MARBA-3410 file (N, C-alpha, C, O; in Angstrom, 1 decimal):
134
0.8,-1.2,0.0,0.0,0.0,0.0,0.9,1.2,0.0,1.8,1.4,0.8 ~ 0.6,2.2,-0.9,1.4,3.4,-1.0,0.9,4.4,-0.1,-0.3,4.7,0.0 ~ 1.9,5.1,0.6,1.5,6.2,1.5,1.4,7.5,0.7,2.2,7.7,-0.3 ~ 0.5,8.4,1.0,0.5,9.7,0.3,1.7,10.5,0.6,2.3,10.5,1.6 ~ 2.1,11.2,-0.4,3.3,12.1,-0.3,2.9,13.3,0.6,1.8,13.7,0.5
3.9,13.8,1.3,3.6,14.9,2.2,3.0,16.1,1.5,2.1,16.8,2.0 ~ 3.5,16.4,0.3,3.0,17.6,-0.4,1.5,17.4,-0.8,0.7,18.4,-0.8 ~ 1.1,16.2,-1.1,-0.3,15.9,-1.5,-1.2,16.0,-0.2,-2.3,16.6,-0.4 ~ -0.7,15.6,0.9,-1.5,15.7,2.1,-1.7,17.2,2.5,-2.8,17.6,2.9 ~ -0.7,18.0,2.3,-0.9,19.5,2.5,-1.9,20.1,1.6,-2.7,20.8,2.0
-1.7,19.7,0.3,-2.7,20.3,-0.7,-4.1,19.8,-0.4,-5.0,20.5,-0.7 ~ -4.2,18.6,0.1,-5.5,18.0,0.3,-6.2,18.5,1.5,-7.5,18.4,1.6 ~ -5.5,19.0,2.5,-6.1,19.4,3.8,-5.9,20.9,4.1,-6.8,21.6,4.4 ~ -4.7,21.3,4.1,-4.3,22.7,4.5,-4.8,23.7,3.4,-5.4,24.7,3.8 ~ -4.5,23.5,2.2,-4.9,24.4,1.1,-6.4,24.7,1.1,-6.8,25.9,1.0
-7.3,23.7,1.1,-8.7,24.0,1.2,-9.1,24.8,2.4,-10.0,25.7,2.3 ~ -8.5,24.5,3.6,-8.8,25.3,4.8,-8.4,26.8,4.6,-9.1,27.7,5.0 ~ -7.2,27.0,4.1,-6.7,28.4,3.8,-7.7,29.1,2.9,-8.0,30.3,3.1 ~ -8.0,28.4,1.8,-9.0,29.1,0.8,-10.3,29.3,1.5,-10.9,30.4,1.2 ~ -10.8,28.4,2.3,-12.1,28.6,2.9,-12.1,29.8,3.9,-13.0,30.6,3.8
-11.1,29.8,4.7,-11.0,30.9,5.7,-10.7,32.3,5.0,-11.2,33.3,5.4 ~ -9.9,32.2,3.9,-9.7,33.4,3.2,-10.9,34.0,2.5,-11.2,35.2,2.5 ~ -11.8,33.1,2.1,-13.1,33.5,1.5,-14.0,34.1,2.5,-14.7,35.0,2.2 ~ -14.0,33.5,3.7,-14.9,34.0,4.8,-14.4,35.4,5.2,-15.3,36.3,5.3 ~ -13.1,35.6,5.3,-12.6,37.0,5.6,-12.9,38.0,4.5,-13.3,39.1,4.8
-12.8,37.6,3.3,-13.1,38.5,2.2,-14.6,38.9,2.2,-15.0,40.0,1.9 ~ -15.4,37.9,2.5,-16.9,38.1,2.6,-17.2,39.1,3.7,-18.0,40.0,3.5 ~ -16.6,38.9,4.9,-16.9,39.8,6.0,-16.4,41.2,5.7,-17.0,42.2,6.1 ~ -15.3,41.4,4.9,-14.8,42.7,4.6,-15.8,43.5,3.7,-15.7,44.7,3.6 ~ -16.6,42.8,2.9,-17.6,43.5,2.1,-18.6,44.3,2.9,-19.2,45.2,2.4
-18.7,43.9,4.2,-19.6,44.6,5.1,-18.9,45.6,6.0,-19.6,46.4,6.6 ~ -17.6,45.6,6.0,-16.8,46.5,6.8,-17.0,48.0,6.4,-17.2,48.3,5.2 ~ -17.0,48.8,7.4,-17.1,50.3,7.1,-18.2,50.9,8.0,-18.7,50.4,9.0 ~ -18.4,52.2,7.7,-19.4,53.0,8.4,-20.6,53.1,7.6,-20.6,53.5,6.4 ~ -21.8,52.9,8.2,-23.1,52.9,7.5,-24.1,53.7,8.2,-24.0,54.0,9.4
-25.1,54.1,7.5,-26.3,54.7,8.1,-27.5,53.8,7.8,-27.8,53.5,6.6 ~ -28.1,53.3,8.9,-29.2,52.4,8.7,-30.5,53.2,8.7,-30.6,54.1,9.6 ~ -31.4,53.0,7.8,-32.7,53.7,7.7,-33.8,52.7,7.7,-33.8,51.8,6.9 ~ -34.8,53.0,8.5,-36.0,52.2,8.5,-37.2,53.0,9.1,-37.0,54.1,9.6 ~ -38.4,52.4,9.0,-39.6,53.0,9.6,-40.0,52.1,10.7,-40.2,50.9,10.6
-40.1,52.7,11.9,-40.5,51.9,13.1,-42.0,51.4,13.0,-42.7,51.9,12.1 ~ -42.3,50.6,13.9,-43.7,50.0,13.9,-44.8,51.1,14.1,-45.9,50.9,13.7 ~ -44.4,52.2,14.7,-45.3,53.3,14.9,-45.3,54.3,13.8,-45.9,55.4,13.9 ~ -44.5,54.0,12.7,-44.5,54.9,11.5,-43.5,56.0,11.5,-43.5,56.8,10.7 ~ -42.6,56.0,12.5,-41.6,57.0,12.6,-40.3,56.6,11.8,-39.9,55.5,11.9
-39.8,57.5,11.0,-38.5,57.3,10.3,-37.4,57.3,11.3,-37.3,58.2,12.1 ~ -36.6,56.3,11.3,-35.5,56.1,12.2,-34.2,55.9,11.5,-34.2,55.4,10.3 ~ -33.1,56.3,12.1,-31.7,56.1,11.5,-30.8,55.7,12.7,-31.0,56.1,13.8 ~ -29.8,54.9,12.3,-28.8,54.5,13.2,-27.4,54.6,12.6,-27.3,54.3,11.4 ~ -26.4,54.9,13.3,-25.0,54.9,12.9,-24.5,53.5,13.1,-24.5,53.0,14.3
-23.9,52.8,12.1,-23.5,51.5,12.2,-22.0,51.4,11.8,-21.6,52.0,10.8 ~ -21.2,50.8,12.6,-19.8,50.6,12.3,-19.5,49.1,12.3,-19.9,48.4,13.3 ~ -18.9,48.5,11.2,-18.6,47.1,11.2,-17.1,47.0,10.8,-16.6,47.6,9.9 ~ -16.5,46.1,11.6,-15.1,45.8,11.4,-14.9,44.3,11.6,-14.9,43.8,12.7 ~ -14.8,43.6,10.5,-14.7,42.1,10.6,-16.0,41.5,11.1,-17.1,41.7,10.4
-16.0,40.9,12.2,-17.2,40.2,12.8,-17.9,41.0,13.9,-18.8,40.5,14.5 ~ -17.4,42.2,14.1,-18.0,43.0,15.2,-18.1,44.5,14.8,-17.7,44.9,13.8 ~ -18.8,45.2,15.7,-18.9,46.6,15.5,-19.9,47.3,16.5,-20.0,46.8,17.6 ~ -20.6,48.3,16.0,-21.5,49.0,16.9,-22.7,49.5,16.2,-22.6,49.8,14.9 ~ -23.8,49.7,16.9,-25.1,50.2,16.4,-25.5,51.3,17.4,-25.6,51.1,18.6
-25.7,52.6,16.9,-26.2,53.7,17.7,-27.4,54.3,17.1,-27.3,55.0,16.0 ~ -28.6,54.1,17.7,-29.8,54.7,17.2,-29.7,56.2,17.3,-29.5,56.7,18.4 ~ -30.0,57.0,16.3,-30.0,58.4,16.3,-31.2,59.0,17.0,-32.3,58.4,16.8 ~ -31.1,60.0,17.9,-32.3,60.6,18.5,-33.1,61.4,17.4,-32.5,62.0,16.5 ~ -34.4,61.4,17.6,-35.2,62.2,16.7,-35.2,63.6,17.2,-35.1,63.8,18.4
-35.3,64.6,16.3,-35.2,66.0,16.8,-36.4,66.3,17.8,-37.5,66.0,17.5 ~ -36.0,66.8,19.0,-37.0,67.1,20.0,-37.6,66.0,20.7,-38.5,66.1,21.5 ~ -37.1,64.8,20.5,-37.6,63.5,21.2,-36.4,62.7,21.6,-35.3,63.0,21.3 ~ -36.7,61.6,22.3,-35.8,60.6,22.7,-34.7,61.1,23.7,-33.8,60.3,24.0 ~ -34.8,62.3,24.3,-33.8,62.8,25.2,-33.6,61.9,26.4,-32.5,61.8,26.9
-34.6,61.3,26.9,-34.5,60.5,28.1,-34.5,59.0,27.9,-34.5,58.3,28.8 ~ -34.5,58.6,26.6,-34.5,57.2,26.3,-33.0,56.7,26.4,-32.2,57.1,25.6 ~ -32.8,55.8,27.3,-31.4,55.3,27.5,-30.9,54.4,26.3,-29.8,54.0,26.3 ~ -31.9,54.0,25.5,-31.5,53.1,24.3,-31.2,53.9,23.1,-30.9,53.3,22.0 ~ -31.2,55.2,23.1,-31.0,56.1,22.0,-29.7,56.9,22.1,-29.4,57.4,23.2
-28.9,57.0,21.1,-27.7,57.8,21.1,-26.5,57.1,21.7,-25.5,57.7,21.9 ~ -26.7,55.8,22.1,-25.6,55.1,22.7,-25.2,53.9,21.8,-26.0,53.2,21.3 ~ -23.9,53.8,21.6,-23.4,52.7,20.8,-23.5,51.3,21.5,-23.1,51.1,22.6 ~ -24.2,50.4,20.8,-24.4,49.0,21.3,-23.5,48.1,20.5,-23.4,48.3,19.3 ~ -23.0,47.0,21.1,-22.1,46.1,20.3,-23.0,45.3,19.4,-24.2,45.0,19.6
-22.4,44.9,18.2,-23.0,44.1,17.3,-22.1,43.0,16.8,-20.8,43.1,16.9 ~ -22.7,41.9,16.4,-21.9,40.7,15.9,-22.4,40.4,14.5,-23.6,40.3,14.3 ~ -21.5,40.2,13.6,-21.9,39.9,12.2,-21.5,38.4,11.9,-20.4,38.0,12.3 ~ -22.4,37.7,11.3,-22.2,36.3,11.0,-22.6,36.0,9.5,-23.6,36.6,9.1 ~ -21.9,35.2,8.8,-22.2,34.9,7.4,-23.4,34.0,7.3,-23.7,33.2,8.1
-24.2,34.3,6.2,-25.3,33.5,5.9,-25.1,32.8,4.5,-25.8,31.9,4.1 ~ -24.2,33.3,3.7,-24.0,32.8,2.4,-23.4,33.9,1.5,-23.0,35.0,2.1 ~ -23.3,33.7,0.3,-22.6,34.7,-0.6,-23.4,36.0,-0.6,-24.6,36.1,-1.0 ~ -22.7,37.0,-0.2,-23.3,38.4,-0.2,-24.4,38.6,0.8,-25.1,39.6,0.8 ~ -24.6,37.7,1.8,-25.6,37.9,2.8,-24.9,37.7,4.2,-23.9,37.0,4.4
-25.5,38.3,5.2,-25.0,38.2,6.6,-26.2,38.4,7.6,-27.2,39.0,7.2 ~ -26.0,38.0,8.8,-26.9,38.2,9.9,-26.2,39.2,10.8,-25.0,38.9,11.3 ~ -26.8,40.3,11.2,-26.2,41.2,12.1,-27.0,41.2,13.4,-28.3,41.4,13.3 ~ -26.4,41.0,14.5,-27.1,40.9,15.8,-26.6,42.1,16.7,-25.5,42.2,17.0 ~ -27.6,43.0,17.0,-27.3,44.1,17.9,-27.6,43.6,19.3,-28.7,43.2,19.6
-26.6,43.7,20.2,-26.7,43.2,21.5,-26.9,44.3,22.5,-26.0,44.6,23.3 ~ -28.0,45.0,22.4,-28.3,46.2,23.3,-28.5,45.9,24.7,-28.0,46.6,25.6 ~ -29.1,44.7,25.0,-29.4,44.4,26.4,-28.1,44.0,27.2,-28.2,44.1,28.4 ~ -27.1,43.7,26.5,-25.8,43.5,27.2,-25.2,44.7,27.8,-24.4,44.7,28.7 ~ -25.6,45.9,27.2,-25.1,47.2,27.7,-26.0,47.9,28.6,-25.6,48.4,29.7
-27.3,47.9,28.3,-28.3,48.6,29.1,-29.5,47.6,29.2,-30.2,47.2,28.3 ~ -29.8,47.3,30.5,-30.9,46.4,30.8,-32.2,47.1,30.3,-32.4,48.3,30.6 ~ -33.1,46.4,29.6,-34.3,46.9,29.1,-34.3,47.4,27.7,-35.3,47.6,27.1 ~ -33.1,47.5,27.1,-33.0,47.8,25.7,-33.1,46.5,24.9,-32.6,45.5,25.3 ~ -33.8,46.6,23.8,-34.1,45.4,23.0,-32.9,45.1,22.1,-32.3,45.9,21.4
-32.6,43.8,22.0,-31.6,43.2,21.0,-32.3,43.2,19.7,-33.6,43.1,19.6 ~ -31.6,43.3,18.6,-32.1,43.3,17.3,-31.3,42.4,16.4,-30.1,42.2,16.6 ~ -32.0,41.7,15.5,-31.4,40.8,14.5,-31.8,41.3,13.1,-33.0,41.4,12.8 ~ -30.8,41.5,12.3,-31.1,41.9,10.9,-30.5,40.9,9.9,-29.4,40.4,10.1 ~ -31.3,40.5,8.9,-30.8,39.7,7.8,-30.4,40.7,6.7,-31.3,41.4,6.2
-29.2,40.7,6.2,-28.7,41.7,5.3,-28.2,41.0,4.0,-27.7,39.9,4.0 ~ -28.4,41.8,2.9,-27.8,41.3,1.6,-27.1,42.5,1.0,-27.6,43.6,1.0 ~ -25.9,42.3,0.5,-25.2,43.4,-0.2,-25.8,43.6,-1.6,-25.7,42.6,-2.4 ~ -26.3,44.7,-1.9,-26.8,45.1,-3.2,-25.7,45.5,-4.1,-25.7,45.2,-5.3 ~ -24.8,46.4,-3.6,-23.6,46.9,-4.2,-22.7,47.3,-3.2,-22.9,47.1,-2.0
-21.6,47.9,-3.6,-20.5,48.3,-2.6,-21.0,49.4,-1.6,-20.4,49.6,-0.6 ~ -22.1,50.1,-1.9,-22.5,51.2,-1.0,-23.9,50.9,-0.4,-24.4,51.8,0.3 ~ -24.5,49.8,-0.7,-25.9,49.6,-0.2,-26.1,48.1,0.3,-25.8,47.2,-0.4 ~ -26.6,48.0,1.5,-27.0,46.7,2.1,-28.5,46.9,2.3,-29.0,47.9,2.8 ~ -29.3,45.8,2.0,-30.7,45.9,2.2,-31.1,44.6,3.0,-30.5,43.5,2.8
-32.2,44.7,3.7,-32.6,43.5,4.5,-33.8,43.8,5.3,-34.6,44.7,5.0 ~ -33.9,43.0,6.4,-35.1,43.3,7.3,-34.7,42.8,8.7,-33.8,41.9,8.9 ~ -35.4,43.4,9.7,-35.3,43.0,11.1,-36.0,41.7,11.2,-36.8,41.3,10.3 ~ -35.8,41.0,12.3,-36.5,39.7,12.5,-38.0,39.8,12.6,-38.7,38.9,12.3 ~ -38.5,41.1,12.8,-40.0,41.2,12.8,-40.5,41.6,11.4,-41.7,41.8,11.3
-39.6,41.6,10.4,-40.1,41.9,9.0,-39.9,43.3,8.6,-40.2,43.6,7.4 ~ -39.6,44.2,9.5,-39.4,45.6,9.1,-38.2,45.8,8.1,-37.1,45.3,8.4 ~ -38.4,46.4,7.0,-37.4,46.6,6.0,-36.4,47.6,6.5,-36.7,48.6,7.2 ~ -35.1,47.4,6.2,-34.0,48.3,6.6,-33.0,48.4,5.4,-32.7,47.4,4.8 ~ -32.5,49.6,5.2,-31.4,49.8,4.2,-30.2,50.5,4.9,-30.4,51.4,5.7
-29.0,50.0,4.6,-27.8,50.5,5.2,-27.1,51.1,4.0,-26.8,50.5,2.9 ~ -26.7,52.4,4.1,-26.0,53.1,3.1,-24.6,53.5,3.6,-24.5,54.0,4.7 ~ -23.6,53.2,2.8,-22.2,53.4,3.2,-21.9,54.9,3.3,-22.3,55.7,2.5 ~ -21.3,55.4,4.4,-21.0,56.8,4.6,-19.7,57.1,3.9,-19.2,58.3,4.0
END
């Protein structure tokens, strides 16, 4: 019985792993940057958030509405987020607000890259959201 050559073993195991992880990193980088998230709340109010993504993590800060939200502890504060892959050009973004301020709601967004400057998707409750690169 012939044993595999060391070079073949490396090509058969290490090379595919390197290519796979390299592809994941390149995919995550497509979402890297500073974004403005825009959506309409369940009560019909236009809302925006400042989003920063670097690799698999970042921050989400809901912008206060003019003349409102001054006493809301969940507005104007950056909350941590985690990005995970869903497939080619798609990702799931989880905002972990409750980890920072008790009583603030966590959010999950399913996103798809439309082009280099636009991500579109929806929150887990079905509300549409668009992220535009700053």
